[in-house]
C-alpha angles and dihedrals in degrees: 000000000000092000093260124174117267109306121225107268124218119262118263123239099033137097114263110226135176129210100189135030092239091066094056131087120184111198129176122204114222131185146111122289111287096018091120104254095140092044089051091050092053091047090052092049091050092051090047089054094244093122136030126253091274089063095248132120114256094254096046138278135069122280096235138023089029096143116107092233090055090051092051094044095039093225142084114268099169144037114270128195117212112178118197133169126231128173092345093309124117108224117196106204111200110200113200132193114257096207115103094231089068098051087125089067088048092052090050089053092050090051093052095044135080097199138016136226109207107208115203130179120236090214097046105034125204120324128207097254091056089052090052092051088049088055091050090053090046092052090060095037095243113172113247141186131182127232118196113210136178093052088150089072115113094242098035113135117180096193093051091046090052088054090051091050092049089053094045100042105021100062091136096038120004089187089067090068106066137140123254094198137028123217123255112218128211127214113305116261126226090282091055094248115134110214120227107247102169150344138259115219108226094203101039093034088219129135122235112198117198096170093109096047091257125086109249124186125212143156119263121242119250091255092058099054096072091054090066100035097096094046090044094052092048091051093050091049090049090051094046090049087061096043121118087220102089092191095059095083092051091050093048094048087047089063099258113148107236115220112250092226090058091050091050093051091049089046093051092049092049092049092048093053095046100246099110126046116196122206119219137175127230139173132178122261117272121233110301093009123128098201132041119221111277096002095117090050092051091050090049090052091049097049097036105034108027118083126255118240087258087070095052118087109229123230118272115281127206137174118261089265092053103259114144114255125197114223123180106241115255098348111162090202095045129097114299112263116165135153134213105232097174139016127199138166123235117198091223104031100033121218115009121194123203105214133193111204111213098174136011125009127286119218135183123262094020122126114243133182116246115208121190128196091225100237089183090156088068097046094265115133121231110243142172109180143143118241136180115243114234125204120329117223143162116234128234113172109305091338124095114204116199122242129187098227145348115232127210109284095027132098130227141165117251122202129219102009089150098182102034114105132189109290096026124132126235117206140152113294093233092047108038115191138179128216123216108260123243123240113270124189117249113247107237106171113089121216114189112201140174133188114273093218142000094268089051089049090059092052098037099087094050092045093051093047090053091047097054090043088061096044120040091187089071120082123199118210131186099197108211094195100050095026088227129140105228127192110198112210138175096243146333094283090050089052094048090054091049091054091046092051091050090052102040104032104031101024094237118141113198136179122226113229132186112282115240125205121220105266125186137197131221140173114260092192140026116272141170131219139188121210116199120182110172123153126167116177102147125290118025109007134187123249128173132139125178135169122207141180121215123198131172122256131196119283114282095026096114117199121328119193120201127189115213100155112139130193096022095281086150111035113242093243091060099049091083087049091057088049092050091051093048093049093047090053091045089055090054094045133237106236117015101011097265122126116270117236142169100036137122114224113200120193107213108167146340147155136248138190123227093229110018100045116101143160091262093049094053090046089055091046093050091053091047090051093052091050092049091050091050090052090061097040137072109253122206121210109222123210128196115253121206129207104229127196116191121193105203140159114264091247090063100042095100092047093050094048092048090049092050091051089052088057091059088261126154112218107220098188148302132249127198116229135181124286097040095293136129133206112223114197121197143153113237132174109254093229088065098053101049090117097027091116089064097036095050091051090054093045095051099032090245097305100106132076132186143194130204138194133181113264107174145298118270135174116286116229111264096240091050091047091050092050091050093049088051091052091049092051091050092049091051 
């Protein structure tokens, strides 16, 4: 970062290992889809000597986006770790998907990292979702830097992009978002666009020419220095403003020339503590080049300015029973505390867990305790088990290169942890611990599926279990009311990847069917019914008659059964039989096949036979009586209503409220929050928000989020109920 000469890159073709936390940097790359994160990772790997000039590892395969699904979809769908070595420092580059549906992978990357590189495209600008992630990082004080890509675009303007970044990310202090280098432009082409061929270091006032494919340092001409003077002075003032030396600003304003070494040290400290956010430029290497533009500068920033794991406070740790436990941050000799940040399945190795070690040292073939958070509401089983660690390795594309250990602060892949899931804690078996979980978005797009064939049905349960074990942002539901298997996802792309993984990894072919909400039925008016079950066919017959009255109850009352039989018209031993028959019929429904709720059923009278009456006969009579009562009454179809909270930018509040009203929603109110956002609260029928996760993203250009919870069931409007019944008849 201090404009040093070319550092010594790591050797290609070998595993990158670390023996102490101070020699590790964990960096997550964040940015919208298409910003160039994966391209930047591969360019950094090439510059560090980890891959050859074709952008591939020495033993085959690319370093990122190596999954077959990623090849087919031409985008990242999962978190990828690419370790490289620069100037004796191991740099773990965590490449995250930019598409909103895979925000769970982004959150995992943020959890595993100590600093973030925000990658923005000079041709696309900064989108709303990237701003939201920036605010999340700011809330926890994560150090950040910005890398501008796609400078080769015809309308790319680095200076203008820097201004946009300062507006988007420097709301509190625009002078904290400043460039460290300015682009050098070559001769204009036929279209008038002058390509970026190098960089000018604002602090060192040196030129770094990348036009030949190798970074070459030179001194600027006298006519070039005035061109950078304004930007250089502003950068120096921004660095001094963040300096811990309070006398530095007075000395600078007094005309004293501040030593560049002092400025670099202050800059590195400001970046590490998350108070200054440098802007850099980068581009991939051209054909035959060894170094992409700006890649050396990015690696210098990462190794010199980003914090070590020793400077990052670990998540809270407790014992299994919830008692707080103090653990020294990043102590290689301390108790083992590690976390599974990602789980994947390899067809040859089996389950592979990407693990971040926060304390202690993880070694192969030792037995560890696996503690889960018990996300049973998402289809994840609660577990507390001991497991033997398999081989440790560091990933590089599809390859896994063995390592002898993983020290505190580092990341490694662990094979054959068959019970460990994403988010689980690994600790010593005689000292089991549990780490505080990270926030994961709630999946709100339902995907109802069924096995395509009988062989698929046999494998479906296991395939789904493995799928949700890998991805905690998926929720598996076995709906008891609709008898559907529902996989809750974050969006359509998330759902497509889930189906593809079921097919390609686990050999399960499924069909997507329309998702049904849990409807109910109830009586709108009081009604009576008579159930007569009399059969005589020779020998032992069946005889049971009962008369009931059904009346509606307030919502949430369930089914109430009252016995008002007098004179023993129905023998006492058969009254529970009538109730059993009534409740069984209520569970099946009385009109449209949905369970009956919120009624009082009163048994008034009946008849029995001394020989032919039985428990089964009175159960049948009770069911018949309820059906007859329903035939003479008005039946309401009840639909579930959800309480929805939408967090949206002020510019889209009106659009969101209008859309909710169009979904038969009732807006309950709004509440202003920080950052120019508003929370809109409303009650909306669940049948109207099945695809709201997709629709809201379109309405708000990806800047809004929402949550929902079940509120109650209430009567569906008659015209809507009739339309639904018509659709059900056509489907059957």
